[in-house]
Each structure stands twice: as C-alpha cells, then as structure tokens.
N, C-alpha and C positions, 0 to 999 in steps of 0.2 A: 548432632550435638546441639543443644539449645544455646542461645546467646548467653543465658545466665551462667552456664558452665564454661563457655569458651572465652568470654571477655569480661564478665562481671562476676566477682566472687560472691559466694553466699554471704548473707549478712547475719551475723550472730547478735543476739540481744544480751544486754546486761544492765544492771542498775547504775553502776558507776564505772567509768573507764578512766584509769589513771595513766597519764603519759609521763614516763620517767621513773626508773627504779633506783634512784638515789635515796638519801635520807628522808627527804620530804615525801616522795612518792611511796616508798616502802612503808613509812610510818602511817600515812593516811590510809593506805590500802589495808594494813593490818587492823586499824581501828574500825574501819567501815565493815570489813569482813566479820569482825566480832559482833557487829550490830545485826548480823544475819543477812547482809546484803550480798548480791551477786556482783563481785568486784573483779575487773580485769586490770592487771598491772602489766603495762608494756614497757620494755626496755630495749633501746636500739642496739646496745652492745651485749656482751655475754659476761656474766660474773664468773670469776673476779676480773675486774678491769681497773686499769690505772686511773687514779684521780688524786689531785693535789688538795691540800686543806686538811692536814692530819691532826691539828690541835683542837681539842674539845674544851668546853667550859664547865665549871662546876654545876651550873644550872641544867646541864644535860642529864646529870645523874638521876634526879627525880623523874625525868621523862623516860629514861631507861627502865626504871623500876615500874612505872605505870605500864610500859609496853611489855615488860617481862623479859628483857634481854640484858639486864645489868651483869649477871654472872658471865655471860658470853663475852661481853665487851671487856670486862676486867681481865679475862684470860689473855687477851691479845694486846692489852694496853700497857703503856709505860706511865707510871704515876707522875702526875704533874701537880706540884704543890704551889707553884707561883711563877713569877716572871722576873727575868734579869734584864735590866736596861743598861746599855753601854753607849756612851757618847764620846766622839772624838774631842769634844770641848771640855771633858772632865777626866780627871785622873782615876777616879774611883768608878766602880760599877754599883748600880742600885738594885737592891733585891726587895721584892714585895711578895707576901704570901696571902693566899685566899683566906686562910684561917683568920686573918686580921680584918676581914670584911665585916659589915654590920651584922649579917646573919652568920653565926658561927657553925651552922649545921652543914655547910657545903664547903669544906676546907680543901678539896682537891678535885682534879679531873684526870683525864688520861690523854696521852698522845697515841694515835693509832695509825696503822697503815690503812688507807682508805679502801684499798682493794678488799681487805679482810672485813673491815667494818661495814662497808656497804653491802657486801654479800650476806653478812649475818642478818642485817635488817631485811634484805630482799627475801631470803629464805624464810625468815620469821613470818613475813606477810603471807607466804604460801602456807605455812603451818597453821596460820589463823584462818585460812579458808579462801584467800584471794587466789584467783587463777593467774598464773604467771606465764608471760610470753617474752622470751629473750630473742635478740636478733630481729627486732620488729620496729621499724622506724615509721612513725606517724607522718603522713604527708599533708593531710588537710582535715579540718573539722568544719562541718556545715551545721549550723544550729537552726532550729525552728521552735515553735511554741511548746512542743512536747519533749524535746530532747536534742540529740545530735547524731549525725552520721559521721563516722570516723573512718578515714581511708588510710591504710598503712601498707607497708611492703616488707616482706621478710628478706633475710640475707640473700636468698637464692633468686630474688626477684618476684616471688609469688605475691600477688596482691591479697590483702585481707580487708574486711569491712566489719564494722560493728555498729549497732544501734544502741546508744546509751541514753538513759534518762538524765544523767549528769556526767560532766567531764571535769577532771582535775588536771591542770597543766603543772606538772612538776618536772619539766624538761630541763631545768637548770639553765645554764648560759645559752642553750639553744633557743630559749624563750619563744617556743613555738607559736602560741596564740598572740603574744605581744608583737611578734613579727607579722603574723597573718593579718592582724588588725591595724598594723602600723602604729602601735602604742609605745614602742621602745624608744627611749630617749637617753642620750648621753647625759651623765650628771654634769651640769655646768659648773658646779662648785668643786669638782674633783676629777682628776684624770690620771690614770696610772697604768703601767704595764709591769710585767714580771718575767724574770728568767730564773730557772731553778734546776736542781738536780739532787741526787741522793749520794751520800758519801759513806764509806766505811773507814774506820780508824780515826774519826774526828775526836778531838779531846773534849770531853764533857766536864761539867761541874761534878763535884764529888759528893758522895753520900746521898742524903735526902734530896739534894738539889739536882741530882743527875738528870732527872726527867723534865726539869723546868724548861719552858721556852725562853730563848734569849732573843732580844731585839737589839740590833746594832744600827745606829744611825750612821749615814755617810752622806757625801756631798749631794748625791742625786736621789736620795730617798732613805730606805731602811732595808735591813736584812732580817730574815727569820732564821733561826737555828733550832730545829725540833728533833730531839733524840727519840728514837723509836725502840721498841722492845727487842727487835731482832738484831740490835747492834748498829744498825745504819742510822744516819742522821739526814733529815731533810733540810736543805739550805736553799734559800731563795732571796732574790733581790727584787723588791717592789720599788719601781723607779718611775720618773717622769717619762712619758712616751717619747718626747723629743730626744732623750738620752739613748733609749733603745734604738730609735731610728737612725742615730748618728753612727752606728757601728759600720766599720769598713773592713772587718776581718771575720773569720769564721766564728760561729756562736760560742764554741768552747773557749777560744782564745779571748773573746770579748768578756765572757763570764769570769775567766781567770783575772783579767785586768780589773773587772769590777770588784771582785773579792779583795784584790790588793789595795783598794781604796779604803778598806777597813782593817787596819793593822791588827786590831784585837780579834776579829774574825779570822783573818789570815793565819794568825798564830794557832787558833783552834783547829785549823784545817791543814797545818803543816804535816806532811807525810800521809795525809788521807787520800783515799782512792775513790774515784767517781764510779758509782755503781752502774753497770751495764754500759759504761762509756757514753751516757746520754745526757744532754742538756736540753731543756725545753724553754720555749718563750711563748708568752701569750699577751695579748693587749686588750684594750677596751674594757678595763676592769670595772669601772663604776658606771652604772646605768640604773634606770628604773622604768616601769611601765606607767602609762598615764592612769590606768585603772587596774584594780586587783581582782575584779569579778564581773560577772554578768548574771542573768537570771538562771542559766543552766551550767555555769562553770566558775571555777576559782583558779587563781594563779598562786602557787605556793613557792616559798623559798626563793632561789635564784631565778626562777621563771618570772618573778615579779620585780626583784631588785637585787643588785649586788653592790656592796660597798668594799672599800679597801680592807684587806684581811688582817690588818695590824693587830686587832683584838680578838682574832679567831672566832668571830661571831657567826660565821656562815652556817655551820652544821646546826648550831643551837637555834638560830632564827628559822631555819628550814623545818626542824622538827617541831618547834613551838607552833609554827603556822599550820602544821599538819594536825595537831591536836585541836586547835581552834577550828580549822577547816572541816574536820570530821563532824563537829557539832553543827556547823552551818549546813552541811549536806543533809544531815538527818532532819533538820528543821525544814529545809526546802522541799524534801521529798515527802515528809510525814505531816508537816503543819504549814502548808504554803501561805496561810494568812500571816504567819510570823516571819516569813522569809525575808522581806525587805529590811526589817529591823536587824535580823541576824547578819545580813550582808553588810549593813552599815557598821556593825560592831567588828566584823571581820576586817573591813577596810581600815578602821581605826587601829586595829592591832597590827596590820601589815605595815602601816606607815610609821607606827611608833618605834619599832625596833631599829630600822635604819636611821631614823631621826636622832634617837638618843645616842647611838654609837657615833654618828657622823659628826656631831659637834666636836668630839675629841679627835676624830680622824682628820678633819679639815685643819686642825691646829697642831698635829703631831710634829711637824717639821718646824714649827715656830720656836724660836729660842726661849720665849717665856714659858711655853708649855714644857719644853725640855727641862728647864730648871726645876719645875714642879715635880716632874717624874724622877729626876736625878736626886732631889732633896725632899722626899716625901715627909710631910708633917700632918698632924691630925687636929688642927684647931676646929672646934665645933663639929668634930667627927667627920671632917672632910675626906681624910684618907680612907676611912671605913666606907664612906659612900662611894668614892671612886672605885675602890676594890670591889664593891658590890656590883657596880655597873660592869666592870671588867669580868666578873664572874657570871654575868648574864642575868642577874637578879633585878630585872626591870619590869616584869609583868605581874609580880606579886604585890604583897602589902607591906613590904619592908619600907620604912619611912625615910628614904634616902634623899628625897628631892630638895628639902630645905638645905641640907648640907651640900648637895651638889650645886645649888645656887650660890652658896657661899664660896665654894671652890671656883666657880666661874667668875665671881666677883674678884677673887684674889688674882686670877689670871688677867682679867682686864686691867686691874690696878697695876700689876707688874708690867703690863704692856705699855701703859701710859707713862710709868716712871722711866721706861727705857724707850721713849718715843722714836728716836732716830733708828734704833735697831729694829723696832717693830715696823716702822715704815719701810725699811729696806727689805725685811722679811716678807711683808705683804706684797711689795712689788715683785719680788722674786717668785713668790707663789703664783701671782697672776701670769707671769711669763711661763711658768712651768706647767700650768694646767691648760694652756692653750691647746686647741684642737689641731693636731698635726696629721690627722688622717689615721685610718685604722692601722694597727700593728698586727700583722698576721701571726697566728700561732704556728710554731714549727718545732721539730725536734731534730737533732743531728747526732750522729755517732761521733762522740767527742773524745779527746784525750784528757787525762787528768790535769786539772789546773795546778 
C-alpha cells in the first residue's frame, strides 16, 4: 500500500470550497454553482440540525425571491408583521408594524424553525449544482499564491483533502479562519450570554399579531418570545454574562427564576410545557474578526462578526453577505485585476451591517432608548426610518439616514435632559459588559419552569 493511500487521502480539486452549510454558506454555494463553478459545500453536522435564531427580517424576502426559495420558506413560516415591546417600567405594551416603515413594499417576514429553514437552503444549493458533504469538519486551511489546501475529517474519522482556488468561511460562530489567524476579538462595547428553550402551550397574541416577535426587558437584559408555525414558541433570555455565571443551581431552575423576573412573560408561559425538557445556554455572543477577507478567501455572516440578536439581524446579514460575496468571488477568479477593489467594497459591506444595528443594540437597555421604543412617534419620519432599519433595509437606496440622524439627536437630547438617570445607566452598562471570562455553552435535560 502506498503512503498516499495509507496516511494521506487523495486530494480533490474544486473552484470554490465553502465551509459551513448554514444560511450564509448555503446561499453563496447556490449562487456560485449557478455561475457554473465547481463548488464544494461542507457541513460539520447533518441536516436537519438544531439552531437558534428563528426570526427573519422583511429584507430577507427579496433575497429568498432572488435565490428561488420563497415558496418553500413561506410553507414552513409563521407570518411576522411586527414587534411587541414590553417594559417593566411601563403599564402598556408598544406595538410597531413593518408596514409603517419607509418602504411599504416589505410589510412582513416569517418566524421559522431553523432546522427546517437551514435544510431548505442547504438542499437548494445542491439542486443548483453545488456538491454537498455533511458530517465533514474542516480542521485546517493552508493558503498559497494559487489557492488553498483544505484538510477535513468525516464523522467516522476518515480524513479528506481538497485543493480549492478560493475558500469561503461560513462556519458561523465556529469562526474557523478567524481563530486560525487569531483575528477573533471580543466586542469591547458589548458582551452578552443567553439561555433559551422551546415551549408548547404559551399564550400568544391574537389575530394578525400572533406571529409577532415580543421583546421583554428585565433587570439583567431582555427576553425574546418567538411563535413558530408548529405551535411551539422559542423563548430566550439575553443577559449580561456575569448574571449567567452567578447561577448556583441547575440550569432549568435558573431559567425558571429568570423568567419569573418578567411578570408579563411569566404570564404568557403559565401552564406552558418545555419541549424535550431541554434548556440551553451559550456565551460570548458579541465578537468580530479583525479582517473580513484575504486574497483567496472571504468570511461571511457569523464567521466574521456576531452582534446581540435583539433585532433578529443574523440570518439577514449572513445571506446579504453571501450575495455580495458571490460577486467578489467571480471578480477574483475571472477578473483578477479588479479583485482588490471588489474586496474593499466587500469589507465595507461587512462592516456596515453590524455597525448600523449596533448603535441601537448598545443602547437598548438605556432608559432613554426604552422610552422612545415604548412611545414611538414619527417627527420628520423618524419612526419610519427606525422601522426600516429594524426591517433590514440598510443596503439599498431608501433615504432613511437623515431621519435616523434626527432620531439619534432626539435620543441624545433626552439623555441630557435626564442626566442623572443617564449617568447611572452608563455606569451600570460599564459594569455589565465587563469581561468575566467565557461562558460555556451547555444543554441539560430540564423540568418545566
């Protein structure tokens, strides 16, 4: 037996190798395969697989149409027309609808089970011509002037190797290349962790509002409440890491105690049952990579950056990065003289999405921002502009930026008029975002809270 067959696996060639079969990876693989390229799409797990992040944005819909999967997504989705905000400092709940955004052509989105949603996109990439490989974890990528050698391993331990002209890292929060190059950095302006589970029997809003996402503020952060089409409801708490690390009891009991901190949410879950008796926890939510690209690779979606999910931006930013990324790959492979400029435009795109959402994310727990969300008004079309951002309408030509600047001015003015409260909130936030070390993800077999 030769050394090549005994210790070194045969090396297969392809034009583009995509690491990660989530929304970013599956989308870019489909688009590149449509260009006639030889695309390999590697996924470490097997679809369908569990994933959190079920709420989509209206701006996803045009991407679904361009990709050719809108009808399939609609079949599994719960219509989402807007957002409910609930604050313990206010007696009323605030409701906003995407139809009131600046661009009236994107009035809704869907809530989806990510196991179904991600598999639809993954199989669609295969239907478009990408060659799919599940149960294949990439271990290392070595680049040179002409491409990259990719080393991977199958579930059964079998090693695999590919030679690719271009590599796309869509590995999500595994952040394969950012870790390999030591580019991953904790976001110094934000730090959060989460614990979550799925419930049956939760009390939802009625009528058209049934599928809306609900945001409940509480002492240590905020809760999401996401109704799904199968009757279950995703519920999670995004909280300061020091709060999650303070637990001294089983995770299920800790989750129950946390839910009790929001009486409005607890009332919605009275009599509800935890699906599969499982509660999950995850930490290190907010991070970014120092770079988004190299000469022969791109980082897409969460492989580049992840921000607090309060505005459900993750899937949209991932898919949007895939559409832009597919154009960059085509330029790099077919018109190398234009590649540097294309990569610069890609980098600007990747930085813009997290930046625009983050301004609001960093201030979501501030009392001045809470007042604006609980009492939405529309001077100089500010409400329409904010709703457009919440809908994901940030990369097109919708002229929202002047009105967003006015909204920010109103926020800063309100903060100054309540300076003692603002100062106390700022100091509390500084304490809350301090680095307390990694919060390890885990899941337990839990009892119903």
